[in-house]
N, C-alpha and C positions, 0 to 999 in steps of 0.2 A: 351382503350387497348394500350399497347406499340406498337410502330412500330419497325421494325427490326433495325432501325438506332438510336433509342433513347438510352441514356446512361443507364448503368446497375450497376454502381459501388457505388451507394450511395452518389455520389458527386454532384448530381443535386439538383434543388430546388423544385422538385415535393413534393406533400403531403407525409409525412412520415408515413409508416405503419411498425411497428416493429413486426417481427415474434418472438415468444418466442424461446429462445435457446432450442435445443433438450435436453431431460433429459438423463443423463448418467445412464446406468444400474448399479445396485449394483454388484460389483465383487471384488474379492481379488486383482486383478491386475489393478484396475482403474488407479493407479498412473504410469502405463506404459506411458501413454500419458496425458499431460495436455495442456490446451489451453487458450489463451486470446481472448475473443470474444467481439467485439464492436457492440452493438445492434443499428445499423443504416442501413436503407434500403430504396431503391427507390420503388415506388409502382405505380399501376394504378388500373383500375377497378378490375382486377383479376390476376395480376402478382405481386408477392412480392419477395424481395431479402434479404436474410440474409447476412450481410457483412462478408468478409473472416475471417475464423478462422485460426490462425497461430500456428501450433504446435511448442512447445519449443524443443530445442535440446534434444536428448534422451541419457540417460545413459544406459549402457548395463544392461538388466534385470537380475534378479537372475536366476541361473541355474535350469531348471525344472527337474523333474524326467524323465530321458530318459534311454532306448528307450521307446517310446510310445507303450503301449500294448493294444490289443483289449479287451473290457469289457468281463468278463467271461460269462455273461449272454447274450452277443451280443446286448445289448440295450445301445445306446448312451445317455449320460446325458449332462446337461449344463456344469457341472464341467469338463467332458472329452473334450468337444469341446473347452472350454476356455484354458484348459491345452495344447491342440494341438496348438492353436494359440500362446501361450506363448513359446512352444517348438520351433516352426518355427521361431519366432522372435529372440529368443536367438540363435538358430542354425545358422541363417543367419549371425551372427556376430562372432560366436565362433567355428563353425565347417566348415572345407573345404567342398566344394560341393561334392567331391568324397566320403566323409564320411557320406553322407546324410542317408544311411540305419541305422547308429547308432542312428539317431533320429526317423526315421519311417521305421521299417523293411518292407520288401516287402510283407510279409504275412499280415501285418496290412493294407498296401496299398490295397492289393487284397480284403480284406473284406470290406473296406470302399467303394471302387469304385464299387464293386458288389452290395452292399446295395443301393448306390445312383442310379446306372444304372437301377435297377429293378423299382425304383420309377419313374425315368425320362421317361423310355420307355413306361410307362403306361399313361403318360399325353398326352392330345391332342396337335395337332399342335399349336392351339391358346388356351391358358389356360384362363379361365374366373375367375377373382378374385372378388367374391361377397360374398360367405358364410363367415360369421364371421365379416364382416364389420359393425361397430356400431358407436355410438356417441363418443366413446373414441378412435377410431381406427385412425391410420396413415398408409399411404402407402409410402415407400421410394423407389424412382426409381433411379437406378445407371447406369451410362454409362460405356464406356470402362475403364478397369483398367490395362490391359497389364502387368501382372506380377509384379506390384509395390506393393509388399506385405505390406510394412510398411504403405503406404497410405491407403490400404484397411482396415488394422487393426484399424487405426485411425478413418476412416469413420464409421466402425461398432460401435466403442465405442462412437463416438460423436453423431451419429444419434440414438443410443440406440439399443441394440441387438434385433434381431427378438423375438417376444413373442406373447402373446394372442391378444394384440391390436396393435402390430407393424408388418406390412407386409413389405417384401422387394421384389422388382423386379430388377434383374440384367440383363442388356441389351446386354450381350455378350462381346467377346474379353477379356477373362480372362488371356490369355497366349500370348507369343511372345513379342519380343522387350525388355521387362523387364527381370531381371535375376531370378525372383522367381515365374515364371508362375506355376510351379508344386505346390508349397506351396499355392499359391493363390487359385488355382482351388480346391485343396483338403480341404482347410478351408471352402470354400463355399459348397462343397459337404457334409462336415460334418454337417453344419447347415441345409442343405437340408434333410439329414437323420433324424436329431433331430426334425425338425419342417417342415415336407413336405408341409403343407398347409399354412405356413406363409412365406416361402422364395421360390421364383421362379427364376430359372436360364434359361434364353433364350440363344439361340445360336448366336454367331457372325461369321463373315466371317473368323476370325482367328481360329475358332474351326474346322479346316479342315486339311487334309493331306498336301495339297499344301502349305498353309501358314506356318504351323508349320515346314515344311522342309526347308523353306526359311528364316524365321524370328526368328529362334532360339530355339523354344520349343523342337523340336525333339532332338537336340544336348544337350540341358539342361538336358533332361531326361536320355540320354545315359551317360552323365558325372556323374550324381548324383546316378544312379543305376548300372553303370558298366555292368557286364555280364548279369544282369537282366533288363537292360535298354530297350531292344527291346520288351520284354514282357510287361513292364510297359507302354511303348509308345502305343503298340497295344490296351491295355486296355483303355487308355485315348481316343484313336480314337473311340473305340466302345462306350464309354460314350458320346462323342460328338454327335454321331448319334442319341442319345435319347433326346438331348436338344430340347425343343419346340421352335417354330419359333417366336411366338408373344404372347401377352397377351391383354386382355381387362379388365380394372379395373372399377368396379362399373357400367359397361355398358356405360361408358362415355369417357374412355381414352384408345386409342390403342397404344401399345408400340411394337417396333420391332427394330432390330439392324440397318438395312439399311433404311427400310421404306415400301413404297407401292410397288405394284406388278401388273402385267398384267393379263388380262383374257386370258384363253386358250380355245378358241372355238373349240369344237369337231364336225367334219363334217363326218357323217357316209357315207361310200362308198357303192356302189352297191355290192351285193354278190349273188352268185348262190343260187337258191332255194334249200331248204333242208339242208343248212349249218347253224348250230346253232351259230357258232362263227361269230363275226362281226368285221371287221377291222375298226379301228378308225383313221382318219387322223387329225392331230392337225395343225391348221392354226396358224403359228407363224410369219407371214409376218409383217414387221415393219409398213407397211402402214395400218394395221388393228389394231394397238395397242389400247387397251382400258383398263381401270382399272379393276382389278379382284375383286371378291366378297369374303366375309368371308366364304361362302360355298366352293368356290374353294380352299381357303387357308386350310380349314379343310381336304380336300382330297389330298393335295400335299404329295409327297413322300419325307419326310424330311431326310431319312436315307442316302441320297446321300451326300457324303462329298465333292466331286469335280466334275468338268465337266466330260462328256459332259452335258452342260446345254441345254437340249432340251426336247420337249414334256412337260409332267407334271413336269419335273425337273426344268423348267424355273421359277416357282413360288418361290421355295426356293432360287434360285440364285438371283432373284429380291429382295426378303425380306432381304437378307444378304448383298447385294452389292450396292443397288440403293442409289441415292442422290437427294436432292431437288435442284431446280433451280428457278431463278426469271423469267425465260422465260416460258410463258404458254405452256401447252401441255405435251404430254408423248412421249418420244423418247429414243432410245438406248443410254446408257451411254458410249459414245466413249472415254471419259477421262480415264475410268477404263478398258474399253474393255469388260465389263460384267454388267448386270443389266440395270437399267433405270435412266433417269432424269425425274422429274415431277415438274410441275409449280404450282403456287398458285391456279389456277382453278381446278387442280386435287385434291389438298388438300381440297378445298371447296366441291367438288363433293363427295369425300370419307366421309368426316365428316357428310355432310347432309344426304347422302344415308343411313348411319348406325346409325344415331342419336348420334353422338359423339361430344365431345367438344375439345379434344386435340389429337394430334399425338405426341408422344415422341419417338425420335429415337436417335441414337448415331453415331458411324462409322467415325466421322471426328474430328481429333485433330487439334492443331494449325498449324502443318505442312501442312495438307490438306487444311485448310481454307485460308491460305495465297495465295493459287493458285486459289481461287474461287471468282472472282469479283462479286459484288452485294450481297454477303452474309457476315454476320458478322464474326469477328475474334473470336477465342476461348480463349481470355485472361482470362475471368472470369469462364470458365468451362461450359458455355452454351450460346446458341444464340436462338433468336426467329426469325425464318426464314420466316414464312408466317403468316400474320394476315388477316384472311378472315371473312366473315359474320358469319359463323358457329363456329369459334373458332381459334385455333392457331396450328402451327407446331413448335416444339421445338427440338433442338439438345442438348443433354446432354453428357458431356465428363468428366470422373471422375479420370483421371490420371494427377495429377499436375506435373509441371516441366517435361513434356513429350517431346520426348522420353528419357528414362533413359540414353541412349548412343547417344550423338550428335557429329557430325563431326566438328562442328565449336565452337569457344569459346563463341560466342554470342548465348546463349541458349534462348529458347522461354520463359521460366519461367512462363508459364501459370498456373493459378489456376485450380484445379479440382472443380467439383460441383456435388451435388445430389439434387433431387427434393423431397419435402414432399407434399403429397396430403392428405387432411383431410375432415371430414364431413362438411356439410351433403351430398354433391354430389361427393366429391373426384375428382373434375375437376378444382380446383383452385391451380395452382402450386406455391409453395414457394421455392425459390432457396437458397441453402446453398453453398457458395463457401468456399474453404479451400486451404491452401498452402501445399506444399510437406513437409513430415516429413524429418528432417535432423539431423545429417548427415546420408546419406545412407552408408551401409557397402561397402567397396571396393571389387569389384568383376569384373572378366573379362566377356566381352560380349560373347554370344553364337552364334553370327552371324556376318557377315562382314557388320557392320552398315555404313561404309564409302562408300562402292560401291554397296550396296544392293538397288534394285529398290524400290521406295516407293509404298506401297500398294494402294495409290490413283492414281497411274499412270497406263497407259495401260499395262495390264499384258501379259505375253508370254503364250497365250492360249495353244499352242502346248506343251510347257513344262509342263503346268498345267495338261493336259490330260495324259502325260507320267508319271508324278509323281503319279497321281491317279491310 
C-alpha cells in the first residue's frame, strides 16, 4: 500500500497500472467539454491513479431554450436535466446574476427543490449503497465542489452521467466561496430527482445557515433572485436539513464530509417513583471521548443546521467538522473550535469494528492542508492520510484551482479529483485528477474573501449561535 508520503503524480518508477479512461455518456452537448488524457498512473496493491485530465478552453455554448419550464407531467427526464445543465453553463457567461430568474423562474425552483427535499428527508442518516451494484457497476465519490459549476459539469461528463450501472456519492460542500453555488446545488438536486437511487448527496459543513451567511451563498441567492431571494434561501436551508450525513458503499466503504464522530453515552438519572418520563443526562466530557457507533449515527438529529452542538447534536457536528491527525487518539478539534481530531489508531478501530476497508472524507482543500503538518498537500485533489492494517483513510477534494477568489497572485492551482470504486468489492479506489475548466466567466465575489476567516480556523462560536 502507499504510505501518505509516497508520490502520487505518475512520475515515480513504481509498477504502472493504467486505469481505463471513464466512458463519456452519449449526449447532444458532449462537445461542451473535451479533454486530453494521458493514461499514466502510479500504483500499489490497491491504490491507482489516473493522470490529470486537462480541459481545453471553452467557447460559449449555444443559447438554450430559456426560461426553463417544469415538465407538464411533473416527471424529469435525462433531456430536461441536461438542458438545465446547459442553461446554467450558458447563463453563467451570458446573463447577469440579477437576471437569473430569466433562466430559472422561481416557480420552477420551488418545484425542483420540493421534489428533491421529499426524497432527501426520507433517507436515513447513513445511506447504504448496495442494491443494484453488479459486475458492471461503478461508484464515483466526489469531494467538495464549492460552487465551481463549470468544474462540476466537466466532472459529470468525464466520469459519465449517473445511470443504471453508474452511482455517484457527493460528499458535501456544494455551495459557498464559488460564484455558482445555487446552480451547482440545483443541478445535483435535478439528478437526485431523476435518479434517486443512483446519486446520493451528503451534507457538508457549508450546508448550514452560519457558513452560508459568511462565505457567500446567502448573498448569492439574494442577488440572483432579488425580492424572492429570502424565500429561495429559506427553501435551500430546509433542503440542507434533509441531506444525509454519511454513506456506506457495498458494506466496505464509509464516506462522510468531515469523518468520524464520538460516542454519546447516556446515563439515566434517578427519578421519583410513579414518573413515566425519564431524564437522560448525556456525558460529553472530553476525558471520556470514544468513537461512536453506526447505531448512534443512525439516531442522530441531522436537522440541526448550526450550534449549539450539544447532546445528540454533537454527532452531526463531528461528522461535518472533524479532521484526521497523525497524532494517536481522539481529542477536541481546537484548530476549528468544533468537531474532533482522530489519529490512525482510531481509523483502525473504526474500520476493524465495522468490517470496512476505506474511509473517504473531504472537508480540506489546499488552503487548509498547508496549515496541517504531517498530512499531505492537496495538489492532486486527494491525499492518503492513514494507512493501517484494516485499510486506508482518504481525503478527496474536487474543486480545482480553489478557492475561486484568492487574495494573493500566487494561486494554489491545485487539481481536483474524484474516486471510482468498482467490482467485485468496491473497496479499491482509482483516483482521477483533473484541472480547472478555463477561462471562468468574470464575476464578482459574494463575500469578503480578503478579510473573511478561513473555515479551517477557530470559529467564532458565539457568532455562530447568534446566526442560527
